[in-house]
MIBAKE-810816 format. One line per 8 residues: number of its first residue (from 1); for each residue z negated, x, y of N, C-alpha, C. Coordinates in steps of 0.2 Angstrom, whole numbers, plus 5000, padded with zeros to 4 digits. Each point is the difference from the previous one (the first is absolute). Layout:
REM residues N
NUM	Z:X:Y:Z:X:Y:Z:X:Y; ...
//
This chain:
REM residues 309
1	5122:4919:5128:5007:4997:5000:5002:4998:5007; 5006:5002:5001:5003:4998:5007:5007:4998:4999; 5003:4997:5006:5007:4999:5000:5001:4993:5003; 5006:4998:5001:5001:4993:5003:4999:4995:4995; 4999:4994:5003:4999:4994:4996:5006:4995:5001; 5004:4998:4996:5006:4996:5001:4998:4993:4997; 5001:4995:5004:4999:4993:4998:5007:4997:4999; 5001:4998:4994:5007:4997:4998:4999:4993:4998
9	5004:4995:5003:5000:4993:4998:5005:4999:4995; 5001:4994:4998:5005:4999:4994:5007:4999:5003; 5001:5000:5006:5007:4999:5003:5001:4994:5002; 4995:4995:5000:5001:4993:5002:4997:5000:5007; 5004:4997:5005:4997:5000:5007:4993:4997:5000; 4996:5004:5004:4993:4998:5001:4996:5003:4995; 5003:5004:4995:4996:5003:4995:4998:4995:4995; 5003:4995:4999:4998:4995:4995:5004:5001:4993
17	4997:5002:4995:5003:5002:4994:5001:4994:4995; 5005:4996:5001:5002:4995:4996:4996:4993:5001; 4994:5001:5000:4995:4994:5001:4999:4997:4993; 4994:4998:4999:4999:4996:4994:4999:4993:5001; 4996:4997:4996:4999:4993:5001:4997:4999:5007; 5002:4995:5004:4998:4998:5006:5002:5005:5006; 5005:5005:4998:5003:5004:5005:4995:5006:5002; 4995:5002:4995:4995:5005:5002:5004:5007:5000
25	4998:5004:5005:5003:5006:5000:4997:5005:4996; 5004:5005:4996:4997:5005:4996:4998:5006:5004; 4995:5003:4997:4997:5006:5004:5006:5005:5001; 4999:5004:5006:5005:5005:5002:4999:5006:4996; 5005:5004:4997:5000:5006:4997:4998:5005:5005; 4996:5005:4998:4998:5006:5004:5001:5006:4996; 5004:5005:5002:5001:5006:4997:4996:5005:5004; 4996:5004:4996:4996:5005:5003:5003:5007:4998
33	5001:5004:5005:5003:5007:4999:4994:5005:4998; 4999:5000:4994:4994:5004:4997:5003:5007:4999; 4996:5005:5002:5002:5007:4999:4994:5004:4999; 5001:5006:4997:4994:5005:4999:5001:5005:5006; 4994:5002:5002:4999:5004:5006:4997:5007:4997; 5002:5005:5003:4997:5007:4998:4993:5000:5002; 4996:5003:4995:4993:5001:5001:4998:5006:5005; 4996:4998:5005:4999:5005:5006:4993:5003:5000
41	4996:4998:4995:4993:5002:4999:5000:5007:4998; 4994:5003:4999:4999:5007:4998:5000:5000:4992; 5004:5004:4997:5000:5001:4993:4995:5004:4997; 4996:4998:4995:4995:5004:4997:5002:5004:4994; 4998:5006:4999:5002:5004:4994:4999:4996:4994; 5004:5002:4994:4999:4997:4994:4993:5001:4997; 4996:5005:5002:4994:5001:4997:4995:4994:5003; 5002:4997:5005:4996:4994:5002:5001:4995:4995
49	5005:4999:4997:5001:4995:4995:4996:5002:4994; 5000:5006:4998:4995:5002:4994:4993:4999:5002; 4998:5002:5006:4993:4999:5002:4998:4992:5000; 5005:4996:5002:4999:4993:5000:4999:4997:4993; 5004:5003:4995:4999:4998:4993:4994:5003:4997; 4997:5006:5002:4994:5002:4998:4994:4996:5002; 5001:4998:5007:4994:4996:5003:5000:4993:4996; 5006:4997:4999:5000:4994:4996:4997:5001:4993
57	5002:5005:4997:4998:5001:4993:4993:5001:5000; 4996:5003:5005:4993:5001:5000:4997:4993:5001; 5002:4996:5005:4997:4994:5002:5000:4995:4995; 5006:4999:4997:5001:4995:4995:4995:5000:4994; 4999:5005:4997:4995:5000:4994:4992:4999:5003; 4999:5002:5006:4993:4999:5003:4999:4993:5002; 5006:4996:5001:4999:4993:5002:5000:5000:5008; 5001:5005:5003:5000:5000:5007:5006:4996:5003
65	4998:4996:5005:5005:4995:5003:5001:4994:4995; 4996:4999:4996:5001:4995:4995:4994:4996:5000; 4999:4995:4995:4994:4995:5000:4994:5004:4998; 4994:4997:5001:4994:5003:4999:4999:5001:4992; 5003:4996:4996:4999:5000:4993:5004:5006:4997; 5005:5002:5003:5004:5006:4998:4996:5007:5001; 4995:5000:5004:4997:5006:5002:4994:5001:4996; 4998:4995:4996:4993:5000:4996:5000:5006:4995
73	5005:5000:4996:5000:5004:4994:5001:5008:5003; 5005:5001:5004:5001:5007:5002:4994:5003:5004; 4997:4996:5004:4994:5002:5004:4994:5000:4995; 4999:4997:4995:4995:5001:4995:5001:5007:4997; 5006:5001:4998:5001:5007:4997:4999:5006:5005; 5001:4999:5006:4999:5005:5005:4992:5000:5001; 4997:4995:5000:4992:5000:5001:4997:5004:4994; 5003:4998:4994:4997:5004:4994:5002:5007:5000
81	5005:5002:5003:5002:5007:5000:4996:5004:5005; 4998:4997:5006:4997:5003:5005:4992:4999:5000; 4998:4996:4996:4993:4998:4999:4995:5006:4998; 5002:5004:4995:4996:5006:4998:5000:5005:5005; 5005:5002:5004:5000:5005:5005:4995:4997:5006; 5001:4994:5002:4997:4997:5005:4992:5000:4999; 4999:4998:4993:4993:5000:4999:4996:5006:5000; 5003:5006:4997:4997:5006:5000:4999:5003:5008
89	5005:4998:5004:5000:5002:5007:4994:4996:5004; 5000:4994:4998:4995:4996:5004:4993:5001:4998; 4998:5003:4994:4993:5002:4998:4997:5005:5005; 5003:5006:5001:4997:5004:5005:5000:4998:5007; 5005:4996:5002:5001:4998:5006:4994:4994:5002; 4999:4996:4995:4995:4994:5002:4993:5002:4998; 4999:5005:4995:4993:5002:4998:5000:5008:5002; 4997:5001:5006:5000:5007:5002:4995:5004:4995
97	4996:4997:4997:4995:5004:4995:5004:5003:4994; 5006:4997:4999:5004:5003:4994:5004:5006:5003; 4998:5006:4998:5003:5006:5002:5005:5002:4994; 5005:4997:5000:5005:5001:4995:5007:4999:5002; 5005:5004:4998:5007:4999:5003:5003:4995:4995; 5005:4996:5003:5004:4995:4996:5003:5003:4994; 5003:5007:5001:5004:5003:4994:4995:5002:4995; 4993:5000:5001:4995:5001:4995:4999:4994:4996
105	5001:4994:5003:4999:4994:4996:5006:4998:4996; 5006:5001:5003:5006:4999:4996:5005:5005:5002; 5003:5004:4996:5005:5005:5002:5007:4997:5000; 5004:5004:5002:5007:4998:5000:5003:4999:4993; 4999:5004:4995:5002:4998:4993:4997:4993:4998; 4994:4999:5001:4997:4994:4998:5003:4994:5003; 5001:5001:5007:5003:4995:5004:5007:4998:4997; 5004:5005:4998:5007:4999:4997:4999:4996:4994
113	4995:5002:4996:5000:4997:4993:4997:4993:5001; 4996:4999:5005:4997:4993:5001:5006:4995:5002; 5004:5003:5005:5006:4995:5002:5006:5000:4996; 5000:5003:4994:5006:5000:4996:5001:4993:4998; 4996:4996:4998:5001:4993:4998:5003:4996:5006; 4997:5001:5006:5002:4997:5005:5008:5002:5002; 5001:5006:4999:5007:5002:5001:5005:4997:4995; 4998:4999:4994:5005:4997:4995:5001:4993:5002
121	4994:4996:5002:5001:4993:5002:5004:5000:5006; 4999:5004:5005:5004:5000:5006:5007:5001:4999; 5002:5005:4996:5007:5001:4998:5003:4994:4997; 4997:4998:4995:5002:4994:4996:5002:4994:5004; 4996:4999:5005:5000:4993:5004:5004:5001:5007; 4999:5006:5003:5003:5001:5007:5007:5004:5000; 5001:5005:4996:5006:5004:5000:5006:4996:4998; 5000:4995:4995:5006:4997:4998:5003:4995:5006
129	4995:4998:5005:5003:4996:5005:5004:5004:5005; 5000:5006:5000:5004:5004:5004:5007:4999:4999; 5002:4999:4993:5007:4999:4998:5002:4993:4998; 4995:4996:4996:5002:4994:4997:5002:4995:5005; 4997:5000:5006:5002:4994:5004:5007:5001:5003; 5002:5006:5001:5007:5001:5003:5005:4998:4994; 4999:5002:4994:5004:4999:4995:5000:4992:4998; 4995:4997:5000:4999:4993:4999:5004:4996:5005
137	5000:5002:5007:5003:4997:5005:5007:5002:5001; 5002:5005:4996:5007:5002:5000:5003:5002:5007; 4996:5005:5003:5002:5002:5006:5002:5007:5000; 5000:5003:4994:5002:5007:5000:5007:5002:5003; 5005:4996:4998:5007:5001:5002:5000:4999:5008; 4996:4996:5003:5000:4999:5007:4997:5007:5003; 4994:5002:4997:4998:5007:5003:5005:5005:4999; 5003:5001:4995:5004:5006:4999:5007:4999:5004
145	5001:4994:5002:5007:4999:5004:4998:5001:5007; 4994:5001:5002:4999:5000:5007:4995:5007:5002; 4994:4999:5000:4996:5005:5003:4998:5005:4996; 5000:4999:4993:4997:5005:4995:5005:5002:4995; 5000:5006:4998:5003:5002:4994:4996:4999:4994; 5003:5001:4994:4996:4999:4994:4995:5006:5000; 5001:5006:5002:4995:5005:4999:4995:4999:5005; 5001:4997:5006:4995:4999:5005:4996:4994:4998
153	5002:4996:4996:4996:4994:4998:4995:5003:4994; 5003:5004:4996:4995:5003:4995:4995:5004:5003; 5002:5004:5005:4995:5004:5004:4995:4996:5003; 5002:4995:5003:4995:4995:5004:4995:4997:4995; 5003:4998:4994:4996:4997:4995:4995:5005:4997; 5002:5006:4999:4995:5005:4997:4995:5002:5005; 5002:5000:5007:4995:5002:5005:4995:4994:5001; 5002:4994:4999:4996:4994:5000:4994:5001:4995
161	5003:5001:4994:4995:5000:4994:4995:5006:5001; 5003:5006:5002:4995:5006:5001:4995:4998:5005; 5002:4997:5006:4995:4999:5005:4995:4995:4998; 5002:4995:4996:4995:4995:4997:4995:5003:4996; 5002:5005:4995:4996:5003:4996:4996:5005:5003; 5002:5004:5005:4996:5004:5004:4994:4997:5003; 5002:4993:5002:4994:4996:5003:4995:4999:4995; 5001:5000:4994:4995:4999:4995:4997:5006:4998
169	5004:5006:4999:4997:5006:4997:4998:5005:5005; 5004:5001:5005:4998:5005:5005:4995:4997:5005; 5001:4994:5002:4995:4997:5005:4993:5001:4998; 4998:4998:4995:4993:5001:4998:4997:5007:5000; 5005:5004:4998:4998:5008:5000:4999:5002:5007; 5004:4998:5005:4999:5002:5007:4994:4997:5003; 4998:4994:4998:4994:4997:5002:4994:5004:4998; 5000:5002:4994:4995:5004:4997:5000:5007:5004
177	5005:5003:5001:5001:5006:5004:4997:4999:5007; 5002:4995:5004:4998:4999:5007:4993:4998:5000; 4998:4996:4995:4993:4998:5000:4995:5006:4998; 5002:5005:4996:4996:5006:4999:5000:5004:5007; 5005:5000:5004:4999:5003:5006:4995:4997:5005; 5001:4993:5000:4995:4996:5004:4993:5001:4998; 4998:5001:4994:4993:5000:4997:4998:5007:5000; 5004:5005:5001:4997:5007:4999:4996:5002:5006
185	4995:5004:4999:4996:5002:5005:5003:5005:5005; 5005:5003:4998:5005:5004:5004:5007:4998:4999; 5002:4995:5003:5007:4997:4998:5006:5006:5001; 4999:5004:5005:5005:5005:5001:5000:5005:4995; 4994:5002:4998:5000:5005:4994:5002:4997:4994; 4998:4994:4999:5002:4997:4993:5008:4999:5000; 5003:4998:5006:5007:5000:5000:5004:5006:4998; 4997:5005:5004:5003:5007:4999:4999:5003:4993
193	4995:4998:4996:4999:5002:4994:5004:4996:4995; 5001:4994:5001:5004:4995:4995:5007:4998:5002; 5002:5003:5005:5007:4998:5003:5005:5002:4994; 4999:5005:4996:5005:5001:4995:5000:4995:4994; 4995:4995:5000:5001:4994:4996:5006:4996:5001; 5002:4999:5007:5005:4996:5002:5006:5000:4996; 5003:5007:4999:5006:5000:4997:5000:4998:4992; 4994:5002:4997:4999:4998:4993:4999:4992:5000
201	4997:4997:5004:5000:4993:5000:5006:4996:5001; 5005:5003:5004:5006:4997:5001:5005:5001:4994; 4999:5006:4997:5004:5002:4994:4998:4996:4995; 4994:4999:4999:4997:4996:4994:5002:4993:5001; 5000:4997:5006:5002:4993:5001:5007:4999:4998; 5005:5005:5002:5007:4999:4999:5001:5001:4992; 4996:5004:4997:5000:5000:4992:4999:4993:4997; 4996:4996:5003:4998:4994:4997:5006:4995:5003
209	5002:5000:5006:5004:4995:5003:5007:5001:4997; 5003:5006:5000:5007:5000:4999:5002:4998:4993; 4997:5001:4994:5002:4997:4994:4999:4993:5000; 4995:4997:5003:4998:4993:5000:5006:4996:5004; 5001:5003:5006:5005:4997:5004:5007:5000:4996; 5002:5006:4997:5006:5000:4997:5001:4995:4994; 4994:5000:4996:5000:4995:4994:5001:4993:5003; 4995:4998:5005:5000:4994:5002:5007:4997:5003
217	5003:5005:5004:5007:4998:5003:5005:4999:4994; 5000:5005:4996:5005:5000:4994:5000:4993:4996; 4994:4998:4999:4999:4994:4996:5002:4994:5004; 4998:5000:5007:5002:4995:5004:5007:4999:5002; 5004:5006:4999:5007:5000:5002:5004:4996:4994; 4997:4999:4995:5003:4997:4994:5000:4993:5000; 4997:4997:5004:4999:4992:5000:4999:4998:5007; 5002:4993:5001:4999:4997:5007:4993:4996:4999
225	4997:5000:4995:4994:4995:4999:4994:5005:5000; 4996:4998:5005:4994:5005:5001:4995:5000:4994; 4999:4994:4997:4996:4999:4994:5002:5005:4994; 5007:5000:4999:5003:5004:4995:4998:5008:5002; 5001:5002:5006:4999:5006:5002:4992:5002:4999; 4996:4996:5002:4993:5001:4999:4998:5001:4992; 5003:4996:4996:4999:5000:4993:5003:5006:4997; 5006:5002:5002:5003:5006:4998:4996:5007:5001
233	4997:5000:5007:4996:5006:5002:4994:5000:4996; 4997:4994:4999:4993:5000:4996:5001:5002:4993; 5006:4998:4997:5001:5002:4993:5001:5007:4999; 5003:5004:5005:5001:5007:5000:4993:5003:5000; 4996:4999:5006:4994:5003:5001:4994:4998:4996; 5001:4995:4996:4994:4998:4995:5002:5002:4993; 5006:5000:4998:5002:5002:4993:5000:5007:5000; 5003:5004:5005:5000:5007:5000:4994:5003:4998
241	4994:4999:5004:4994:5003:4998:4998:4999:4993; 5001:4994:4997:4998:4999:4993:5004:5004:4996; 5006:5000:5001:5004:5004:4995:4999:5008:5001; 4999:5002:5006:4998:5007:5000:4994:5002:4997; 4995:4996:5000:4993:5001:4997:5001:5000:4993; 5004:4995:4997:5001:5000:4993:5003:5006:4997; 5005:5002:5004:5003:5007:4998:4995:5005:5000; 4996:5001:5005:4995:5005:5001:4995:5000:4994
249	4999:4994:4998:4995:5000:4994:5003:5002:4994; 5007:4998:4999:5003:5002:4994:5001:5007:4999; 5003:5003:5006:5001:5007:4999:4994:5005:5002; 4994:4996:5002:4994:5004:5001:5001:5005:5005; 5003:4998:5006:5001:5005:5006:5000:4995:5006; 5000:5004:5006:4999:4996:5006:5007:5000:5004; 5005:5004:4997:5006:5000:5004:5004:4993:5001; 4999:4996:4995:5004:4993:5001:4997:4996:5006
257	4994:5002:5002:4997:4996:5006:5004:5001:5006; 5004:5006:5000:5004:5001:5006:5006:4995:5001; 5001:4996:4995:5005:4995:5000:4998:4993:5002; 4993:5000:5002:4997:4994:5003:5003:4998:5007; 5004:4995:5001:5002:4999:5007:4995:4997:5004; 4995:4998:4998:4994:4997:5004:4995:5005:5002; 4997:5004:4995:4995:5004:5001:5002:5007:5001; 5007:5002:4998:5002:5007:5001:5000:5002:5007
265	5003:4996:5005:5000:5003:5007:4993:5000:5003; 4996:4996:4998:4993:5000:5003:4997:5007:4997; 5000:5002:4994:4998:5006:4997:5003:5006:5004; 5006:5000:5001:5003:5005:5004:4997:5000:5007; 5000:4995:5003:4997:4999:5007:4993:5003:5001; 4996:4998:4995:4993:5003:5000:5000:5008:4999; 5005:5002:4996:5000:5007:4999:5002:5004:5007; 5005:4997:5003:5003:5002:5007:4994:5001:5005
273	4996:4994:5001:4995:5000:5005:4994:5005:4998; 4999:5001:4994:4995:5005:4998:5003:5007:5000; 5006:5001:5000:5003:5007:5000:5000:5002:4993; 5000:4996:4995:5000:5002:4993:5006:4999:4996; 5001:5003:4995:5007:4999:4996:5000:4993:4997; 5006:4998:4999:5001:4994:4997:4997:4999:4993; 4998:4994:4998:4996:5000:4994:5005:5001:4994; 5006:4998:5000:5005:5002:4994:5005:5005:5002
281	4998:5004:5005:5004:5006:5002:5007:4998:5003; 5005:5004:4999:5007:4999:5003:5003:4993:4998; 4998:4998:4994:5003:4994:4997:4999:4994:5004; 4994:5000:5003:4998:4994:5004:5004:5000:5007; 5002:5006:5002:5004:5000:5006:5007:4998:4998; 5003:5002:4995:5006:4999:4997:5001:4992:5000; 4995:4997:4996:5000:4993:4999:5000:4996:5007; 4996:5003:5005:4999:4997:5006:5007:5000:5004
289	5003:5006:5000:5007:5000:5003:5005:4996:4997; 5000:5000:4993:5005:4995:4997:4999:4993:5002; 4994:4998:5001:4998:4993:5001:5003:4998:5007; 4999:5005:5005:5002:4999:5007:5008:5000:5000; 5003:5005:4996:5007:5000:5000:5004:4994:4997; 4997:4998:4994:5003:4995:4996:4999:4993:5004; 4994:4999:5003:5000:4994:5004:5004:5000:5006; 5001:5006:5004:5005:5000:5005:5007:4999:4998
297	5002:5003:4994:5007:4999:4998:5001:4993:4998; 4996:4996:4997:5001:4993:4999:5001:4996:5006; 4996:5002:5005:5000:4997:5007:5007:5001:5003; 5002:5006:5000:5006:5002:5004:5006:4997:4996; 5000:5001:4993:5005:4997:4996:5001:4992:5001; 4994:4997:5000:5000:4993:5001:5004:4997:5006; 4998:5004:5006:5003:4998:5006:5006:5004:5002; 5003:5004:4996:5006:5004:5001:5006:4995:5001
305	5000:4995:4996:5006:4995:5001:4999:4996:5006; 4994:4999:5003:5000:4996:5006:5001:4993:4999; 4999:4997:4994:5001:4993:4999:4993:4997:5000; 5000:4993:5000:4994:4996:5000:4998:4998:4993; 5004:5002:4995:4999:4998:4993:4994:5003:4997
//
């Protein structure tokens, strides 16, 4: 702020305004010429705003830059996800007499299946905070009126959720892959022989991450209360498997298992990493795609109005 400052008295000689009891002088009025000045700094592109939203969306569920208590639960889940991979890598590293590769102790399909419960717990407790805090604080209108459009906000939230879940799903698989290179007798030869596993590992991780992120964000977009979002997501992923198995028993077939929102993506991911066909065939992929599209549609539709309601 800049500009002249004018001091104006009450018009009484000596600047005394009327005077109160005992002839005390009133304070002199001061008018400040307040004006806005043009911003002269460097303007960053709009993608910087999306990047800042993604970074905040990742930090918040992990409890980063918050109290120590808020970090306990997410880091317990991270430890549970990485522990199997770290354990099988540590065995040949710490015990040279053990001549076995980490992938022989636990393969990528087994690692995905082992971490499936951790993924569900992480989605239920971490993903809703990407959305519920902003809706609870009623800041969406402020976002949309300044640095972010509604589409950019949805994109940032989706990228935050995907990044968080890749940390749980893809991270341990990469630890297993790198640990296998480090413990191999011929690291260069082992890498050359198994480098083709990397695309399958990445694709299998996305097969698990995308439907869970879409479902978690869709449920979270419907409420401003985190506990309600957690309960809604758990209701879907816990009731869905029970219903699909009951139908499978009644019809005496396996195709209803493709509708399991919790186990279906994991079965597809294990098939991808093994290079095998899907257990329930094309139906499993149709259900997977429908889950991703439906969750994304709910999210986009919910934020299409751009309101805090």
